[in-house]
C-alpha positions as CSV (number, residue, x, y, z in Angstrom):
1,M,-7.2,-9.5,1.4
2,K,-4.0,-11.7,0.6
3,I,-3.8,-12.8,-2.9
4,D,-3.1,-16.5,-3.6
5,K,0.6,-17.0,-4.6
6,N,-0.5,-19.3,-7.5
7,L,-2.4,-16.3,-9.1
8,I,0.8,-14.1,-8.8
9,G,3.1,-16.7,-9.9
10,G,1.6,-16.7,-13.4
11,S,2.1,-13.1,-13.8
12,T,5.4,-12.6,-12.3
13,I,7.4,-12.4,-15.6
14,L,4.9,-9.9,-16.9
15,I,5.2,-7.7,-13.7
16,L,9.1,-7.8,-13.7
17,L,9.5,-7.1,-17.5
18,A,6.9,-4.2,-17.2
19,L,8.9,-2.6,-14.2
20,L,12.3,-3.1,-16.0
21,D,10.9,-1.6,-19.2
22,E,10.4,1.7,-17.2
23,K,13.9,1.7,-15.8
24,D,16.7,-0.4,-14.6
25,M,16.3,-1.5,-11.1
26,Y,18.1,-3.7,-8.5
27,G,16.4,-6.4,-6.6
28,Y,15.3,-4.8,-3.4
29,Q,14.1,-1.8,-5.4
30,I,11.9,-4.1,-7.4
31,I,10.4,-5.7,-4.4
32,K,9.6,-2.4,-2.8
33,E,8.2,-1.0,-6.2
34,I,5.9,-4.0,-6.6
35,E,4.6,-3.7,-3.0
36,K,4.0,0.0,-3.4
37,R,2.2,-0.2,-6.8
38,S,0.1,-3.1,-5.6
39,D,-0.9,-1.4,-2.3
40,E,1.1,-4.3,-0.6
41,A,-1.1,-7.0,-2.2
42,F,1.9,-8.5,-3.9
43,Q,4.8,-9.2,-1.6
44,F,7.8,-10.8,-3.1
45,R,10.7,-12.1,-1.1
46,E,14.3,-12.2,-2.3
47,G,14.2,-16.0,-2.3
48,S,11.4,-16.0,-4.8
49,L,12.5,-12.9,-6.8
50,Y,16.1,-13.7,-7.7
51,P,15.4,-17.1,-9.3
52,V,12.9,-15.4,-11.6
53,L,15.4,-12.7,-12.5
54,H,18.1,-15.3,-13.1
55,K,15.7,-17.2,-15.4
56,L,14.8,-14.0,-17.2
57,Q,18.6,-13.4,-17.6
58,N,19.3,-16.9,-18.8
59,N,16.5,-16.5,-21.4
60,G,18.1,-13.3,-22.6
61,Y,15.2,-11.1,-21.5
62,V,17.2,-9.1,-19.1
63,K,20.9,-8.4,-18.4
64,S,22.6,-7.3,-15.3
65,Y,25.4,-4.9,-14.5
66,M,27.1,-3.5,-11.3
67,A,26.7,0.2,-10.6
68,T,27.0,2.5,-7.6
69,G,23.5,3.5,-6.3
70,D,22.4,6.8,-4.7
71,T,23.7,5.6,-1.3
72,G,27.1,5.0,-2.7
73,K,26.6,1.2,-2.4
74,S,27.5,-1.1,-5.3
75,R,24.4,-2.8,-6.5
76,K,23.5,-5.3,-9.2
77,Y,20.9,-3.7,-11.6
78,Y,18.7,-5.5,-14.1
79,Q,18.0,-4.1,-17.6
80,I,15.5,-5.3,-20.0
81,T,16.8,-6.3,-23.4
82,K,15.3,-6.1,-26.9
83,K,14.4,-9.7,-26.6
84,G,12.9,-9.0,-23.3
85,R,10.7,-6.2,-24.7
86,K,9.4,-8.6,-27.4
87,Q,8.6,-11.0,-24.7
88,L,6.9,-8.4,-22.6
89,K,4.6,-7.6,-25.5
90,E,3.8,-11.3,-25.8
91,E,3.1,-11.4,-22.1
92,Q,0.8,-8.4,-22.2
93,E,-1.2,-9.9,-25.0
94,Q,-1.6,-13.2,-23.2
95,W,-2.6,-11.3,-19.9
96,N,-5.1,-9.2,-22.0
97,L,-6.6,-12.3,-23.4
98,F,-6.7,-14.2,-20.1
99,S,-8.3,-11.2,-18.2
100,L,-10.9,-10.8,-20.9
101,S,-11.7,-14.5,-20.7
102,I,-12.0,-14.6,-17.1
103,N,-14.2,-11.5,-17.1
104,K,-16.4,-13.0,-19.7
105,V,-16.9,-16.1,-17.5
106,L,-17.4,-14.1,-14.3
107,G,-19.7,-11.5,-15.7
108,G,-21.3,-13.3,-18.8
109,S,-20.6,-12.0,-22.3
110,A,-23.0,-9.1,-22.0
111,N,-20.9,-7.7,-19.0
112,A,-17.4,-8.5,-20.4
113,F,-14.9,-5.9,-21.3
114,S,-14.4,-5.5,-25.0
């Protein structure tokens, strides 16, 4: 089943910051990692990924640097900043509240996660 892009859009920042909190990554690597971890439910295109990365960079949540990758090719890597880690924590808290609230509505309060 394909997931509506509007649902993914609201969690893109959370997804990107969480990945970059694990390790520095370059754009194509981020795209492939998201696809792999989501069993291909989330499929980002470069045209939608890079504007979000640039927004995160402009907000001070990530920074970029050039480095030579495993293949010997120079790549632009993205790295989470201290401010980005703080934002990640806020995004995770918002996600937890959101998902708890959705589950309460869908399953009733007796079936909700607590």
